[in-house]
C-alpha positions in Angstrom: 115.5 70.2 94.0 119.1 70.2 95.1 119.9 72.4 98.1 123.1 74.4 98.5 125.6 73.3 101.2 124.7 76.5 103.1 121.0 75.7 103.2 121.7 72.1 104.3 124.0 73.4 107.0 121.3 75.9 108.2 118.7 73.2 108.1 120.9 70.8 110.1 121.7 73.5 112.7 118.0 74.5 113.1 117.0 70.8 113.4 119.6 70.2 116.1 118.5 73.3 118.0 114.8 72.3 117.8 115.6 68.8 119.0 117.7 70.1 121.9 114.9 72.5 123.0 112.2 69.9 122.4 110.3 72.1 120.1 107.2 70.3 118.9 104.8 70.8 116.0 106.1 72.9 113.1 109.9 73.3 112.7 111.5 76.5 111.5 112.3 74.8 108.1 108.7 73.7 107.8 107.5 77.2 108.7 109.7 78.7 106.0 108.3 76.2 103.5 104.7 77.1 104.5 105.4 80.8 104.1 106.9 80.2 100.7 103.9 78.1 99.7 101.5 80.8 100.8 103.3 83.5 98.8 103.3 81.3 95.7 99.6 80.5 96.2 98.8 84.2 96.6 100.7 85.0 93.4 99.0 82.3 91.5 95.6 83.5 92.7 96.4 87.1 91.7 97.5 85.9 88.3 94.3 83.9 87.9 92.1 86.9 88.8 94.1 89.2 86.5 93.8 86.7 83.6 90.0 86.7 84.1 89.9 90.5 84.2 92.0 90.7 81.0 89.9 88.2 79.1 86.7 89.9 80.2 88.0 93.3 79.2 89.9 92.4 76.0 88.7 88.9 75.0 90.8 85.7 74.9 94.5 86.2 75.5 97.4 84.3 73.9 99.9 82.0 75.6 102.5 84.8 75.7 100.2 86.8 78.0 99.6 83.7 80.2 103.4 83.2 80.5 103.9 86.8 81.3 101.4 86.6 84.2 103.0 83.4 85.5 106.5 85.0 85.6 105.3 88.3 87.2 106.0 89.0 90.9 103.4 90.0 93.4 103.9 93.8 93.1 103.8 93.7 89.3 100.6 91.6 89.3 98.9 94.1 91.7 100.0 97.0 89.5 98.6 95.4 86.4 95.3 94.6 88.2 95.0 98.4 88.9 96.0 99.2 85.3 93.4 96.9 83.7 90.6 99.1 85.3 91.6 102.1 83.1 93.4 100.6 80.1 91.7 100.9 76.8 93.9 98.2 75.2 95.8 95.2 76.5 99.1 96.9 75.7 98.2 99.8 78.0 98.0 97.3 80.9 101.8 96.6 80.6 102.8 100.3 80.2 104.1 102.3 83.2 102.0 105.3 84.0 103.7 108.7 84.0 103.7 108.7 87.9 105.4 105.3 87.9 108.2 106.2 85.5 110.2 107.9 88.3 110.2 104.8 90.5 113.1 102.4 90.4 
């Protein structure tokens, strides 16, 4: 993956600072990577649990549903996990409830 000049400059600046201060172990850049990895892992886990819930509630799902789950952000996945508990159809999982419609 190609990094922007700004990210490269930031990485070089942080690296130089860490070397100057003799900061051992995990660098700031590594820490940012670890944090991003944890977030992505949590989202993948939530999507996997939601997929299991959907299939248990409504039967096998098609590839479009799987792709929708893969593209969803953390908050959306959590919202759908709550919706699957009361939805009578798969389509109801994706709908916004009346109380959600006022949110932006």
